[in-house]
C-alpha positions as CSV (number, residue, x, y, z in Angstrom):
1,M,141.0,74.1,103.2
2,A,140.0,75.3,106.7
3,D,140.8,73.2,109.8
4,F,137.8,72.1,111.9
5,T,137.9,71.2,115.6
6,L,135.1,69.1,116.8
7,I,133.9,69.7,120.4
8,P,131.2,67.8,122.2
9,L,128.0,69.8,122.6
10,S,124.7,68.8,124.1
11,Q,121.6,69.2,121.9
12,E,120.3,72.0,124.1
13,S,123.6,73.9,123.9
14,L,123.7,73.5,120.1
15,F,120.1,74.8,119.8
16,E,120.9,77.8,122.0
17,K,124.0,78.7,120.0
18,L,122.1,78.4,116.8
19,E,119.2,80.5,118.1
20,N,121.7,83.2,119.2
21,L,123.4,83.2,115.9
22,I,120.1,83.5,114.0
23,D,118.9,86.3,116.3
24,S,122.1,88.3,115.7
25,K,121.9,87.8,111.9
26,L,118.2,88.8,111.8
27,S,118.8,91.9,113.9
28,G,121.7,92.9,111.6
29,L,119.4,92.5,108.6
30,T,116.7,94.7,110.2
31,N,119.2,97.4,111.0
32,A,120.8,97.2,107.5
33,A,117.4,97.4,105.8
34,N,116.6,100.4,108.0
35,I,113.4,98.8,109.2
36,P,112.2,100.2,112.5
37,E,111.7,97.5,115.1
38,A,108.3,97.3,116.6
39,K,108.7,99.0,120.0
40,T,105.0,99.5,120.6
41,S,101.9,97.7,119.4
42,E,100.9,100.6,117.2
43,E,97.9,99.9,115.1
44,I,98.3,100.2,111.4
45,V,95.5,101.0,108.9
46,T,95.2,100.4,105.2
47,R,94.9,103.3,102.7
48,K,91.2,102.6,102.4
49,E,90.6,102.7,106.2
50,A,92.7,105.9,106.4
51,K,90.6,107.5,103.7
52,H,87.4,106.8,105.6
53,L,88.9,108.0,108.9
54,L,90.0,111.2,107.4
55,G,87.0,111.8,105.2
56,V,89.1,112.8,102.2
57,S,89.9,111.4,98.7
58,Y,93.0,109.4,97.6
59,P,94.4,112.4,95.7
60,T,94.1,114.5,98.9
61,M,95.9,111.9,100.8
62,R,98.7,111.9,98.2
63,E,98.9,115.7,98.5
64,W,99.1,115.4,102.3
65,E,101.9,112.9,101.9
66,K,103.8,115.3,99.7
67,L,103.3,118.1,102.3
68,G,104.5,115.8,105.1
69,L,101.1,115.8,106.9
70,L,100.9,112.0,106.4
71,K,103.7,109.5,106.4
72,K,103.0,106.3,104.4
73,R,104.6,103.0,105.0
74,T,104.9,100.5,102.3
75,I,105.2,96.7,102.3
76,G,105.7,95.7,98.7
77,R,103.1,97.6,96.8
78,R,100.7,98.0,99.8
79,V,100.5,101.3,101.6
80,Y,99.8,101.5,105.4
81,Y,99.6,104.3,107.9
82,L,99.8,104.5,111.7
83,R,96.5,105.2,113.4
84,S,98.1,107.8,115.7
85,E,99.5,109.7,112.7
86,I,96.1,109.6,111.0
87,M,94.6,111.1,114.2
88,E,97.3,113.8,114.3
89,A,96.6,114.7,110.6
90,L,92.9,114.8,111.3
91,S,93.4,117.2,114.3
92,S,95.8,119.4,112.3
93,S,93.3,119.5,109.4
94,L,90.5,120.5,111.8
95,E,92.7,123.3,113.3
96,T,93.5,124.6,109.8
97,K,89.8,124.6,108.9
98,K,88.9,126.4,112.1
99,S,91.5,129.1,111.5
100,A,90.3,129.5,107.9
101,V,86.7,130.0,109.0
102,A,87.8,132.4,111.7
103,S,89.8,134.5,109.2
104,K,86.9,134.5,106.8
105,T,84.4,135.6,109.5
106,S,86.7,138.4,110.7
107,A,87.1,139.6,107.2
108,L,83.4,139.8,106.8
109,N,83.0,142.0,109.9
């Protein structure tokens, strides 16, 4: 059996030590689970909101995920996206459409 040494602690000191211990354990769990810590207050959107922002269907969104144009984040079975990444995908989609239109018009001339 382990030997215990009792030392007198104030209630505040005990709470501080417990808080530090809990913080260190939680940060260890976050790093072990490979969960990125929230460094910014980036807005997340649901799959439905992303679909409406992009103006595409769910199968198109899945294709874009496979191609690496969209990065989904899951919490349980729910899928979320970062608004900034939605806007990047939207702008790259517009650039692709513009270049496709330009190549078709140059081919017609």
